[in-house]
C-alpha angles and dihedrals in degrees: 000000000000123000096243092047089049092053092053093045094047097062090108095049094072101025109119092005121129110222130186117202114191110204087021092141093055133093096277097025096061090057093047091051090050092053092049090054091047087056093055104269110143099170108067120149121198111191114214122213093230089069103016118043103191092201088067120079094208091055091048091051091050090051092051093046090052102039102031092198125204091196133024130197113194108203099143116112142154104238124194125197112234090228092056109045097170103127104030095136093050090046093050093047095048095047094047096043096045095050097039093051095042091054090048093047093045091052093047094048096049100250107179096216137358127199115208122191119218132185134253087222087073092076118104115268091234097043118132116258128271090049112237124203092233090062095056095108100036094104146340124297122252108293092241090060102024098109094051093038095052093045090054098045095050087078095069091059091051091046091053092047092051091047090052097046104029105020089239115164110224113162118205118209126184113201124193123225109312129197140180145106113341094032122148112267099176107133095227099043108027123110130235106285097040091043093052093045091052092047095050095042091051091048090054092047093050096039093240115173097200136034131186120224122193117245133020097285090236098101114103133217138165123233137203129192113247090240090057093045091051091048090053091051093050092045089053090050089053101042115015128073100153127130096230119098115247126210119222113201147109095263088223120120113221123189111224091233088057090049090051091050092052093049091046089054093048094049094043096243112157101170132102125290117213118195120215109209092189089075114096111251099182119206112017095220128025125164124140125235103233097185093113093050091049095050092090113151109050094017095051095219126120108327115254094237089061091066111142095235090057091060104033096055128193131068110334089349090289102113126176088241091056096046097041089068088076095058090079093053110031 
């Protein structure tokens, strides 16, 4: 089953369903909301923090009383950049309280299915690559990301407990690094692709002949376009109700120096790149095993033809067409 065929055939799945998408105004959330509406959902609620603080139980109860959702996608998170650990306690508290209380409230209010988004930084620092879902709890995350990683992976234990005692269906998805239009380009808080695009575009605009990039360039990651990540989330909402976590990624390991070279080519930068090894790189290798997500058919997870690399195109899913979008909005 192909992704576009699935979207057309799933119009009836969401028609008449009330869906709450936390974080639905964010980078990933906006794309997910758009895909839900494309599939026929006309009743999507996106709670905003100004009026609905998801770390507060009373606000969550008010939201459920008002929206009465059939389905809930929890995409909201407090995310900290490993180079700027200023609010780690606040980040940990918000992530744990939001998710813990939303699972409890969803179970109490009869939500049919909840999607919860984890983090690839939750995997143990010494886990074998590619990272398999069954290895998620075989050690602690890299120290630079341990606080965030542990806060995010607590949810799968709660989800399994609620499934066992209450029969509540909470699906746990672990996306890799995603990129695309609408990404965060703030110098102090942006992640690798957006940060590199901004750096190279500014170098071209100013005529700089050398730029400095933090790290050695030898660390590896996998990447997925935000459209493909959102598609995987919606496909899981449509087709998967299992208790096992599912990775969402490209399954392709990309060295950061190769990523930098590709972005330099796309932006037209021809100067020198200097690497700064004093910058923390985190885990040396990180690429997700996407076997479970690709199983489709008899496993009932995300169909194999919806694989991110099929849709993103280009080398490692990082095509010039995809990356050039950012040049207009560095």
